[in-house]
C-alpha angles and dihedrals in degrees: 000000000000122000106246127180122194132203128217104266098055091048093050094044094050094041092050092052093045092246102111088116089069088076091055093047092050103037111011109217118029121203122210129179120234092252089063091054089048090054094055100091099162106097096212091052093043091050093050091050094046093048093053103097091198093062108086125195112221127188117224113240101212105056091171091069090070090077092064094060107038100097098090106358138084122242092254093053091048093050092045090057094044092047091046091055093044092049094039087234122203094212141014120202113207138135109202111104096218091049092048091051091049092048092050090048087055089054097254122146107238138192133164138217092280091050089053091051092049091050090048091055093045091052094046099252093114127040098201135011099199098071090050091050089051091051091049091051091048088051091055100263107144116230116169119224094248093051091045092052091047093050092049091047090050089049091051092241 
């Protein structure tokens, strides 16, 4: 299986909509750094993540690297990128634009929550994307109108 590392927002979004298992179906084991676990403050989401045996918490080895990234990024995003480089990850799942740009600059392959949902539909793990987008929005996940239209068009909905 591919080495996949997830950031906080995708884990929370999928946990809160009872779709965390999509990550397992698509990618098998998911790695997360400790800082990501520390950022999940919602107890229901934290419990769902912790009880998923296929989500593994990994410590980053080079703690000193954190100082290079802190300017515009959260601790979880920083540790995701460091861990991805240390583990030679195949994919990083994160939603923040600044973090995505930094990850791409570092040569990492990146997708976000919507990319995961589109892949899940394409592979038959999800019947429709639109109801999930609506649930995410109701739960406080921001999806701009342009991105929403694009995602629905890509999903064929």
